[in-house]
C-alpha positions in Angstrom: -85.8 88.0 127.3 -89.3 86.2 128.0 -91.3 85.4 125.8 -94.2 87.9 125.2 -97.6 85.8 125.2 -100.8 85.7 122.8 -98.7 87.2 119.5 -100.8 89.3 117.2 -100.2 87.8 113.7 -101.6 88.8 110.0 -100.1 92.3 109.8 -99.7 93.3 106.2 -101.3 95.5 103.5 -103.0 93.3 101.3 -104.4 95.8 99.3 -100.5 96.4 97.7 -99.5 92.7 97.1 -100.4 91.5 93.9 -100.9 87.2 93.8 -98.6 85.2 93.0 -98.5 83.1 89.6 -96.4 80.1 88.0 -95.3 82.6 85.1 -92.9 84.9 87.2 -91.3 82.2 89.3 -88.5 82.0 87.2 -87.7 85.8 87.9 -86.2 86.0 91.4 -86.6 89.9 91.0 -90.4 89.3 89.7 -90.9 87.1 92.7 -89.6 89.1 95.5 -92.3 92.1 94.6 -95.3 89.3 94.4 -94.2 87.2 97.6 -94.1 89.1 101.3 -93.6 87.5 104.5 -95.2 89.2 107.2 -93.4 89.5 110.4 -94.3 91.2 113.7 -92.0 92.5 116.1 -93.9 93.3 119.7 -92.1 96.8 121.4 -91.9 96.5 125.2 -94.1 97.9 127.1 -92.8 100.0 130.1 -95.0 101.8 132.5 -92.5 105.5 132.0 -94.8 106.1 129.3 -91.8 106.4 127.2 -93.0 105.6 123.2 -90.7 104.2 121.4 -90.8 104.9 117.8 -91.9 101.9 115.8 -90.8 103.1 112.3 -87.3 103.4 112.8 -87.8 99.7 114.5 -88.9 98.6 111.6 -86.3 100.0 109.2 -83.4 98.3 111.8 -85.1 94.9 112.3 -85.4 94.6 108.7 -81.8 95.2 107.8 -81.2 93.0 110.9 -83.4 90.1 109.6 -81.6 90.2 106.2 -77.7 90.1 107.2 -78.5 87.4 110.1 -81.0 85.0 108.8 -80.6 82.9 105.3 -84.1 80.8 105.9 -87.3 82.2 107.5 -89.9 79.8 108.6 -93.9 80.4 109.1 -95.1 80.3 113.0 -91.2 81.2 113.9 -90.6 83.3 117.1 -87.6 85.3 117.5 -87.0 86.6 121.8 -83.0 86.5 121.8 -81.5 89.0 119.7 -77.7 88.8 120.7 -76.0 91.7 119.8 -77.8 93.3 117.6 -76.2 96.1 115.7 -79.9 97.7 115.9 -80.1 101.1 118.2 -83.7 100.3 119.7 -82.6 96.2 119.5 -83.0 96.1 123.3 -86.5 97.8 122.9 -87.9 94.4 121.2 -89.7 91.9 122.8 -90.3 89.4 120.6 -90.4 89.2 116.5 -92.6 86.7 115.1 -92.9 85.3 111.5 -97.0 85.8 110.8 -97.9 84.7 107.2 -96.5 84.8 103.6 -99.2 86.4 101.4 -99.1 85.9 97.0 -98.1 82.4 97.8 -97.4 78.9 100.1 -95.1 76.2 100.3 -96.2 73.3 102.3 -92.9 73.3 104.2 -93.8 76.6 105.3 -89.7 77.7 104.9 -89.1 80.7 102.8 -85.6 81.6 101.2 -85.0 85.6 102.0 -83.9 86.1 98.6 -87.2 85.1 97.4 -89.3 87.1 99.8 -89.8 90.6 100.4 -89.8 91.2 104.1 -92.6 93.3 105.8 -92.2 94.0 108.9 -94.8 95.7 111.2 -93.8 96.8 114.6 -95.8 97.8 117.5 -96.2 98.8 121.5 -99.3 97.3 123.6 -101.1 99.7 126.1 -101.2 98.4 129.3 -104.5 100.5 129.9 -107.5 101.4 128.2 -106.6 104.9 126.7 -107.6 108.1 128.1 -111.5 108.1 127.9 -113.6 111.6 126.3 -115.3 112.7 128.9 -117.5 113.9 126.5 -118.4 110.5 124.9 -118.3 108.3 128.5 -120.7 110.8 130.3 -124.1 109.3 131.5 -127.2 108.4 129.3 -129.0 111.6 130.4 -126.6 113.7 132.2 -127.7 112.2 135.4 -127.7 109.0 137.2 -130.3 106.4 137.4 -130.7 104.7 140.6 -127.6 105.6 142.0 -125.3 104.2 138.9 -123.6 106.2 136.3 -124.4 104.2 133.0 -121.5 105.4 130.2 -122.6 105.8 126.6 -118.9 104.4 125.3 -115.9 103.6 126.1 -112.8 104.7 124.0 -110.1 102.2 124.4 -106.2 103.1 122.8 -105.2 100.6 120.1 -103.0 98.0 120.1 -104.4 97.4 123.7 -103.0 94.6 126.0 -106.5 94.0 127.4 -107.4 92.3 123.6 -104.0 90.8 123.0 -104.0 86.6 122.4 -107.9 87.6 121.4 -107.8 87.2 117.5 -105.7 83.9 118.3 -108.4 82.3 120.8 -111.2 82.4 117.9 -111.9 79.5 115.8 -113.8 79.2 112.5 -113.9 76.5 110.2 -114.4 79.0 107.0 -111.9 82.0 106.4 -113.8 84.8 108.2 -111.3 85.8 110.2 -108.7 87.0 107.1 -111.6 87.2 104.4 -112.9 90.5 106.7 -109.9 91.9 107.9 -108.7 91.8 104.2 -112.0 93.6 103.4 -112.2 96.3 105.6 -108.3 96.9 105.5 -108.3 97.3 101.6 -111.7 99.5 102.3 -109.4 102.1 104.5 -107.0 101.9 102.1 -108.8 102.5 99.0 -110.9 105.4 101.1 -107.6 107.0 102.0 -107.0 107.6 98.0 -109.7 110.2 99.0 -112.3 109.0 96.3 -115.0 111.3 95.3 -118.2 110.6 97.6 -120.6 111.7 94.8 -119.3 109.0 92.6 -118.7 106.2 94.9 -120.6 105.7 97.6 -120.2 103.4 100.8 -120.8 104.0 104.5 -117.8 101.4 105.8 -119.9 99.9 107.7 -119.7 96.2 108.5 -122.4 93.7 110.6 -121.5 90.6 111.7 -125.2 88.3 112.3 -125.6 84.9 113.4 -126.6 82.7 116.6 -125.8 83.8 120.2 -122.4 82.8 121.4 -120.6 82.5 117.8 -118.1 84.7 118.7 -119.3 87.8 116.7 -118.8 90.4 119.9 -114.8 89.1 120.2 -114.6 88.9 116.2 -115.3 92.8 116.3 -113.1 93.7 119.0 -110.1 91.5 118.0 -110.3 93.4 114.3 -110.1 96.6 115.9 -106.8 95.3 117.4 -105.6 93.6 113.9 -106.4 96.5 111.9 -104.5 98.9 114.4 -101.3 96.8 113.5 -101.8 96.2 110.0 -102.3 99.9 109.3 -99.7 101.3 112.0 -97.4 102.4 109.0 -100.8 104.9 107.6 -102.1 105.5 111.2 -99.7 106.0 114.2 -102.4 105.8 116.5 -105.8 104.1 116.8 -109.0 104.1 118.9 -111.7 101.9 119.7 -115.1 103.4 120.7 -117.5 100.8 121.9 -121.0 102.3 122.2 -122.8 101.3 124.8 -126.3 100.8 122.8 -128.3 100.4 125.8 -127.5 103.7 127.8 -128.3 105.5 124.9 -132.0 105.0 125.7 -133.6 107.9 128.2 -136.9 107.5 129.9 -137.6 110.8 128.9 -139.7 111.1 126.2 -137.3 112.2 122.8 -134.4 111.9 125.0 -133.1 109.0 123.5 -132.9 110.5 119.4 -130.9 113.4 121.1 -128.3 111.0 122.8 -128.1 109.2 119.6 -127.5 112.3 118.0 -125.2 114.0 120.5 -123.2 110.5 120.3 -122.4 110.7 116.6 -121.8 114.4 116.9 -119.2 113.8 119.2 -117.2 111.3 117.0 -117.5 113.3 114.2 -115.8 116.2 116.1 -113.2 113.3 117.3 -112.6 112.3 113.8 -111.6 115.9 112.7 -109.7 116.8 115.6 -107.3 113.9 115.2 -107.5 112.8 111.3 -104.3 110.6 111.6 -105.7 108.4 114.2 -107.6 105.4 113.3 -110.9 104.8 114.8 -113.1 102.3 114.8 -116.8 102.4 116.3 -118.1 98.9 117.8 -121.7 99.3 118.2 -123.2 95.4 120.2 -126.6 94.1 119.7 -127.2 96.6 116.9 -131.0 95.8 117.3 -131.1 97.8 120.1 -130.9 101.4 118.1 -131.7 99.6 114.5 -134.9 98.1 115.0 -137.2 97.9 111.8 -139.9 101.5 112.5 -142.6 99.5 110.3 -142.8 97.2 113.4 -142.9 100.2 115.9 -145.5 101.7 113.9 -148.1 98.3 113.2 -147.7 97.9 117.4 -148.3 101.7 118.1 -145.2 101.9 119.7 -144.3 105.6 120.6 -142.6 107.8 118.2 -139.2 107.9 120.1 -138.0 104.6 118.9 -138.4 105.8 115.3 -137.1 108.9 116.0 -133.8 106.7 117.6 -133.5 105.0 114.3 -133.3 107.9 111.9 -130.7 109.6 114.4 -128.7 106.3 114.1 -129.0 106.6 110.1 -128.4 110.4 110.1 -125.4 109.6 112.2 -123.8 106.8 109.7 -124.1 109.5 107.3 -122.2 112.2 108.9 -119.2 109.9 110.1 -119.0 108.4 106.9 -117.4 111.4 105.1 -113.9 110.5 106.7 -111.4 107.9 105.3 -110.1 107.1 108.6 -113.1 105.4 110.4 -115.1 102.1 110.0 -118.0 101.0 111.9 -118.7 97.3 113.3 -121.6 96.3 114.3 -123.4 92.8 115.8 -126.8 91.3 115.8 -128.4 88.3 116.4 -131.7 89.5 115.1 -131.1 90.0 111.9 -134.9 90.1 110.6 -135.8 92.6 113.3 -132.9 95.1 111.7 -134.6 98.4 110.0 -134.0 98.1 106.1 -132.8 101.3 105.9 -129.9 100.5 107.8 -129.6 97.1 106.2 -129.2 99.2 102.7 -126.3 101.1 104.0 -124.0 98.1 105.3 -121.1 97.3 102.6 -120.2 93.9 104.3 -122.5 91.4 106.0 -121.1 88.4 107.2 -123.0 85.7 108.5 -121.4 83.7 111.6 -122.5 80.4 111.9 -122.5 77.5 114.8 -118.9 76.1 115.3 -118.3 73.2 113.0 -116.2 69.8 114.4 -113.1 71.0 113.7 -113.6 74.0 115.6 -115.0 72.9 118.5 -112.1 70.3 118.6 -109.4 73.5 118.6 -111.5 74.7 121.4 -111.3 71.6 123.6 -107.8 71.3 122.9 -107.0 74.9 123.9 -109.2 74.7 127.2 -107.5 70.8 128.5 -104.5 72.5 127.7 -104.7 75.4 129.8 -106.4 73.6 132.5 -103.0 71.5 132.7 -100.7 74.6 132.4 -102.7 76.0 135.9 -102.2 72.3 137.4 -106.6 71.2 137.5 -105.8 68.5 135.2 -102.5 66.0 135.0 -100.3 66.5 131.9 -99.3 63.9 129.2 -98.9 63.0 125.3 -100.0 60.8 123.3 -98.6 59.2 119.9 -98.8 56.8 117.3 -95.9 54.4 116.9 -94.7 51.1 114.7 -94.1 48.3 116.9 -91.0 47.3 114.9 -89.6 50.1 113.2 -87.7 48.1 110.9 -90.5 46.4 109.5 -92.7 48.9 107.6 -95.5 46.1 107.5 -95.7 46.2 111.1 -98.6 46.7 113.3 -99.0 50.5 115.4 -99.8 50.5 118.7 -101.0 53.6 120.7 -98.3 55.2 123.4 -99.7 57.7 126.0 -97.1 58.8 128.4 -97.2 61.1 131.5 -95.7 64.6 131.0 -95.4 67.9 133.0 -98.0 69.6 130.4 -100.9 68.2 128.5 -100.4 68.1 124.5 -103.2 66.9 122.9 -102.9 66.0 119.2 -104.3 68.4 116.3 -107.7 67.9 114.7 -106.0 66.6 111.4 -103.6 64.2 113.2 -106.7 62.8 115.3 -108.2 62.2 112.0 -105.4 60.6 110.3 -103.7 58.0 113.2 -106.4 57.9 115.7 -109.7 56.5 114.8 -108.5 52.5 115.0 -107.7 53.5 118.7 -111.1 53.6 119.9 -110.0 53.8 123.7 -107.3 57.0 122.8 -107.7 59.9 124.5 -108.0 61.8 121.5 -110.6 59.6 119.8 -112.5 60.2 123.0 -112.1 63.7 123.0 -113.1 63.5 119.4 -116.5 61.8 120.3 -116.8 64.3 122.6 -116.8 67.1 119.7 -119.6 64.9 117.2 -121.6 65.1 120.3 -121.7 68.9 120.8 -122.3 69.8 117.6 -125.2 72.6 117.5 -124.3 74.3 121.1 -123.5 77.3 121.2 -119.6 78.6 121.3 -120.1 80.4 124.7 -121.7 77.1 126.2 -119.0 74.8 124.5 -115.9 77.1 125.7 -117.5 76.8 129.4 -118.7 73.3 129.5 -115.0 72.0 130.4 -114.3 73.7 133.4 -117.7 73.4 134.3 -118.4 69.9 133.8 -115.1 69.0 135.6 -116.7 71.2 138.5 -119.8 69.6 138.2 -119.1 66.0 137.4 -115.5 65.5 139.0 -114.1 63.6 141.8 -112.0 66.7 143.1 -108.5 67.2 143.4 -106.4 67.0 140.1 -107.9 65.0 137.7 -106.4 62.9 135.0 -107.4 63.6 130.9 -109.3 60.7 131.1 -111.8 61.4 134.0 -112.1 65.0 132.7 -113.2 64.0 129.5 -115.3 61.7 131.1 -116.9 64.7 133.0 -117.0 66.6 129.8 -119.2 63.8 128.0 -121.8 63.8 131.2 -122.2 67.6 131.1 -122.5 67.4 127.0 -125.0 64.8 127.5 -126.7 67.0 130.1 -126.7 69.7 128.5 -128.6 68.2 124.9 -130.3 65.7 126.6 -131.9 69.1 129.0 -133.0 70.8 125.2 -134.3 67.4 123.6 -136.7 66.7 126.9 -138.1 69.6 126.0 -139.7 68.2 122.6 -139.7 64.8 124.2 -143.4 63.4 124.4 -142.5 62.3 128.2 -146.1 61.4 129.5 -146.0 60.0 133.1 -144.6 56.4 133.0 -145.3 55.7 136.6 -148.3 53.7 135.7 -146.7 50.6 133.7 -145.6 53.1 131.1 -141.8 52.8 129.5 -140.0 55.6 129.9 -139.0 57.9 126.6 -135.9 57.5 125.1 -134.7 60.6 126.2 -135.3 59.6 129.6 -133.7 56.3 129.3 -130.5 57.7 127.4 -130.4 60.5 130.4 -130.5 58.1 133.1 -127.8 55.9 131.2 -125.8 59.1 130.8 -126.2 60.5 133.9 -125.7 57.4 136.1 -123.5 57.8 139.4 -123.4 62.0 138.4 -124.1 64.0 141.7 -127.6 66.0 141.2 -127.6 69.2 139.4 -131.4 69.8 140.6 -132.6 72.0 143.7 -133.0 69.6 146.8 -135.8 71.9 148.5 -138.9 70.1 149.0 -142.0 71.5 147.6 -145.5 71.0 148.2 -147.1 68.3 146.2 -150.6 69.2 144.3 -153.5 68.8 145.8 -155.9 65.8 144.3 -159.0 67.8 145.2 -159.9 70.5 147.4 -161.5 70.5 150.7 -165.2 70.8 150.3 -166.8 73.0 152.0 -169.4 71.6 155.0 -173.0 71.0 153.3 -174.7 72.1 157.2 -174.4 74.9 158.5 -174.6 76.5 162.0 -177.1 78.5 164.1 -175.6 82.0 164.9 -175.8 82.8 168.0 -177.4 85.7 169.1 -176.9 86.3 172.4 -174.1 88.8 173.4 -172.8 86.7 175.9 -172.0 84.1 173.0 -170.8 86.8 170.7 -168.1 87.8 173.5 -167.2 84.5 174.1 -166.7 83.6 170.4 -164.6 86.7 170.1 -162.3 85.9 173.3 -161.6 82.2 171.8 -160.6 83.3 168.8 -158.4 85.9 170.0 -156.7 83.5 172.6 -156.5 80.9 169.4 -154.7 83.7 167.5 -152.3 85.0 170.0 -151.1 81.0 171.2 -150.8 80.0 167.4 -148.7 83.3 167.0 -146.5 82.6 170.4 -146.3 78.9 169.7 -144.8 79.4 165.8 -142.6 82.3 167.6 -141.2 80.1 170.3 -140.3 77.5 167.5 -139.0 79.7 165.2 -136.8 81.3 168.6 -135.6 77.7 169.6 -134.2 76.2 165.9 -131.0 77.9 166.6 -129.0 75.2 165.1 -128.0 75.0 161.3 -129.4 71.2 160.9 -132.9 72.5 162.1 -132.9 76.2 160.4 -130.1 76.5 158.7 -127.6 79.1 159.2 -129.3 82.9 158.9 -129.0 85.1 156.3 -127.1 88.5 156.4 -129.3 91.2 155.8 -128.0 93.2 152.8 -129.2 96.8 152.0 -131.4 96.3 148.6 -131.7 99.8 146.7 -135.0 98.5 145.7 -136.2 97.4 148.8 -136.2 101.4 150.1 -139.2 103.4 150.1 -137.9 106.3 147.8 -136.0 103.8 145.5 -136.8 101.8 142.6 -135.6 98.5 140.6 -132.1 99.3 138.3 -133.1 98.4 134.9 -129.7 97.3 134.1 -129.4 94.8 136.8 -132.5 93.3 135.8 -131.6 93.0 132.3 -128.0 91.7 133.7 -130.6 89.1 135.9 -132.2 88.0 133.1 -129.6 86.7 131.6 -128.0 85.1 134.3 -131.5 83.3 134.4 -131.8 82.6 130.7 -128.0 80.9 130.2 -127.9 79.2 133.8 -130.6 79.2 135.6 -133.3 78.4 133.0 -132.0 74.7 131.9 -133.9 73.6 135.4 -136.4 76.3 136.8 -139.2 77.6 135.6 -140.5 81.0 135.4 -143.9 79.9 134.7 -146.1 83.0 135.9 -144.2 85.5 134.5 -145.5 86.3 130.2 -142.9 87.8 127.9 -145.2 90.9 127.5 -144.2 92.0 131.3 -140.2 92.5 130.2 -141.4 95.1 127.2 -140.4 98.7 128.3 -138.6 97.3 131.2 -136.1 94.8 130.4 -136.0 94.9 126.1 -137.8 96.1 123.3 -140.8 95.0 121.9 -138.9 93.4 118.7 -136.4 91.7 120.7 -139.0 90.3 122.9 -141.0 89.1 120.3 -137.7 87.4 119.0 -137.5 85.5 121.9 -141.0 84.3 122.2 -140.8 83.2 118.6 -137.6 80.7 119.4 -140.4 78.6 121.7 -143.4 76.5 120.4 -146.9 77.0 121.9 -149.9 74.2 121.6 -152.7 75.6 119.5 -156.4 74.9 120.2 -157.6 71.5 118.5 -158.9 72.1 115.0 -161.7 70.5 113.4 -159.9 67.1 113.3 -159.3 67.3 116.9 -155.2 68.0 116.4 -153.1 70.3 118.2 -150.6 72.2 116.2 -147.8 74.2 117.2 -147.4 77.8 116.7 -144.7 80.3 117.5 -144.4 82.1 120.6 -146.8 85.8 121.1 -145.8 88.6 123.7 -149.4 86.9 125.8 -147.9 83.7 126.4 -145.8 82.4 129.0 -142.1 81.9 129.6 -142.0 77.9 128.9 -140.8 75.8 131.8 -137.8 73.5 130.7 -139.5 70.5 131.4 -142.6 69.3 130.0 -144.3 67.2 133.1 -143.4 67.4 136.9 -142.5 64.1 136.2 -139.3 64.5 133.4 -138.4 67.4 136.1 -138.0 65.2 138.9 -136.2 62.5 136.1 -133.8 64.8 134.8 -133.1 66.2 138.9 -132.5 62.9 140.3 -135.9 62.8 142.1 -135.6 66.4 143.1 -138.6 68.7 141.6 -136.5 72.2 140.9 -139.0 74.8 142.2 -141.1 77.5 140.1 -138.8 81.2 140.4 -142.0 82.9 139.9 -142.4 83.6 143.2 -139.4 82.3 145.0 -138.4 85.7 147.2 -141.6 85.9 148.6 -142.1 82.3 149.2 -138.6 81.8 151.0 -138.3 82.9 154.8 -135.2 85.6 154.4 -136.7 86.9 150.9 -133.8 88.4 148.5 -131.0 87.8 151.9 -131.6 84.0 151.5 -131.4 83.5 148.2 -128.0 85.7 147.9 -127.0 83.7 150.5 -127.3 80.4 149.7 -126.0 81.3 145.7 -123.2 82.5 147.5 -122.7 80.2 150.4 -120.9 77.2 148.8 -117.8 76.6 150.3 -115.1 75.0 148.9 -114.9 72.0 150.9 -117.4 70.6 153.9 -116.1 71.6 157.6 -114.5 68.3 159.4 -117.2 66.1 161.1 -120.1 66.9 158.5 -121.8 63.9 156.7 -123.2 64.4 153.5 -125.4 61.8 151.3 -124.4 60.8 148.2 -125.1 63.4 145.7 -125.8 66.1 148.0 -123.9 69.4 148.5 -123.4 71.5 151.7 -124.4 74.9 152.0 -124.8 75.8 155.6 -128.1 78.7 154.6 -130.4 75.5 153.7 -131.9 73.8 156.3 -130.2 70.9 157.2 -127.1 72.1 155.2 -127.4 69.3 152.7 -128.8 70.6 149.0 -128.5 68.3 145.9 -127.9 71.6 143.6 -124.3 72.1 143.5 -122.6 75.9 142.7 -123.9 77.1 139.6 -122.2 80.5 139.6 -118.6 81.2 138.8 -116.7 84.3 138.2 -117.1 84.6 134.3 -119.7 81.8 133.6 -121.4 84.8 131.9 -120.5 87.6 129.7 -122.7 90.4 130.2 -123.7 92.6 127.4 -122.8 96.0 128.9 -119.3 94.9 130.1 -120.1 94.6 133.5 -117.4 92.0 135.2 -119.7 89.0 135.8 -118.0 88.1 139.2 -120.0 85.7 141.8 -121.5 88.0 144.0 -122.4 90.3 141.1 -124.2 87.7 139.2 -125.8 86.4 142.3 -127.1 89.9 143.1 -128.4 90.4 139.3 -130.2 87.1 139.5 -131.9 87.7 143.0 -132.8 91.5 142.3 -134.6 89.9 138.7 -136.5 87.7 140.6 -137.5 90.2 143.1 -139.1 92.2 139.8 -140.3 88.7 138.6 -142.6 88.3 141.9 -143.5 92.3 142.2 -143.3 93.6 139.2 -145.9 96.2 140.3 -143.7 97.6 143.0 -142.4 100.8 141.4 -145.5 101.7 140.7 -147.1 100.9 143.9 -144.4 103.3 145.4 -145.4 106.0 143.0 -148.8 105.4 144.2 -147.9 105.7 147.8 -146.2 108.7 147.0 -148.9 110.1 146.0 -151.0 109.4 148.4 -149.2 110.5 150.8 -148.6 113.6 149.0 -152.4 114.1 148.5 -153.4 113.5 151.8 -150.9 116.0 153.7 -152.6 118.7 151.4 -156.1 117.7 152.9 -154.4 117.3 156.4 -153.5 120.9 155.8 -156.3 122.1 154.6 -158.5 120.3 157.2 -156.5 122.3 159.7 -156.9 125.5 158.0 -160.5 125.2 157.4 -161.0 124.5 161.0 -158.8 127.5 162.4 -160.4 129.6 160.0 -163.8 128.5 158.9 -165.2 126.6 161.7 -163.8 128.1 165.2 -165.5 131.4 164.2 -168.7 129.1 164.0 -167.8 127.3 167.1 -167.3 130.1 169.1 -170.4 132.3 168.2 -173.0 133.2 170.2 -176.9 132.1 169.1 -179.6 134.1 171.4 -182.9 132.9 170.8 -185.3 135.3 172.0 -188.8 133.9 172.3 -191.7 136.2 171.1 -193.5 138.0 174.2 -197.2 138.1 174.5 -198.9 140.5 174.2 -201.4 139.5 177.1 
């Protein structure tokens, strides 16, 4: 029977287990009631729709383990059951010994007569369960820009999509077990039907902290673990992921109605399925629970306040049900409304990763790359030169193997510090250099560094770690350059320390900057001529001047057209970009705000490390991509120079909405130094400043082949791209599938990320395009009405007057 990957652990109801104490150790009967060995049994998942009774499997497996085993060890996995007497033995996929609550021993092995076996059996759902048609309908009941935006996603638990997620999370503190235990006890106590007027709680949990620390993944893993751990009390479980961004509306006061309808339908679901555990998950809760006092102070419309009121009322409505728990995440704790914070039962801060956690993540990533044959395998050990002599020196041994097996963090600390050239020691140095980086960045650095700085082909572990350290150095030193005093050093001045370190770290590394040449700033404007010419008053001179100007204009246009028509080779012009049917380019279409938000996320996480957006202020995003509070929080992450005070000193202040987005480098020299002499262009007007516009940018981002064509010669540090003039570009490929995790759950493919960021850059260059189209429609409507009115006036008013005969009879003289 094959082994099931991604085993889920922690399956016991901890509130029903008493702590183990030494005064009970003498009695085996007392010990059996306090030691609980948690064993997880995973049932095979079939596509025939057959549901297997897990309660029968729990009883049969408990008896089978007692009859066939004397000792069970933590982490022990059973995948072969032999001739099991259990009637449902053939339905088992694997059995895993997860933990022992109440007490632990150093060996991790427990005798069965001293423990109480607690078996949890479950079956994974291979697909996201049937979605509630009311919960998943579009935000306004309509489609915006041709795309349906689902309000919520309903997933049946335990789900195969979340299998292994819990084990991939690494925290230095016991955050996972603490929160899981607390929520399990919270739900078990709620099932006791406490008096709601005496005990008042909301079963509301908030995880907050810096971005990229794993809050969203932890909430989904908690829902999966709760479904397994509470499987005895709740045979079925569901996860409802509310899309907070889809609950907003372009219509006034409609957002509060959508929030109220969402919680009303959740309340109906809880009443109809009272034996189903429902986990409600709201990511980025500050979208719905923003501070109302700030909204009043900033003169925002009352629609945002109504949405917060609807959220608080909905939480009060669903808290009466014992089978529900609400999980929320937030990056902006200070932006949350005090009334919402007062309703939270558990607030857990999720900090940045520690050295131990970063080491485990790098270890998992490198071993996974070895399993996929991206890097070579190997084993590492420290052995005594002479085993018979206990005082003999130790030697570091490194041997090739099929799979990569890196020592654990504790083994590295104990055995390898004396060997500075050892692979675990090199990895530990990379870990120390990664402190302070976000978990999302750390997760992608091993594979991204190998892509950027690898030599191609299958690399060994030392080259992979070397590329990783280069990627870490580039990531950290790029951030340091923002605060460094990088004055021009071309006039004999010494380079700043960050730039010198960057030169050392990036020596021999291909460029990451963009190779497109940009025009240098002119030192001064051309002065106007002081002497003016006399205007010719002769009609002949005027006609001759107009004719000459017309001839020059026609000749210039013909010359430019001829130059473009004859530039047919990629070396001269580059491959012509394909014309794509952009929705926002149509006269009756507008920008997709969801795509703009995703494109801004791609710019911040991928493009902003090199490229600036200095012509776009923070306030331009308000009402289009983010709320006022969200943009204020983003602006306050950066510091700006103030005006000189009385002493002439320039101080720093947090950013404001009126400030423009800062550049990644303090000046042009620092940008060129960080990118091998190439100056990354500002992206504010890049779509309008490049021939081909959106089509060219999209083709350039997605046009990198795996290998350059045969016969193409590229300079050192250059990358082949057929759409770039000359086909040689210093910027390497930066978009890969999954490099960004979208907040709305959209699959982050390379094409999707390129489309979103191009649409965002088009909006940044032309934010008034939607208003201009609306004004054009109004103008056409008005002109059409005036034309119809003029036709009517001419036909029925002026026509009789024009055809009327007026006879003048002069007076006749009386003579």
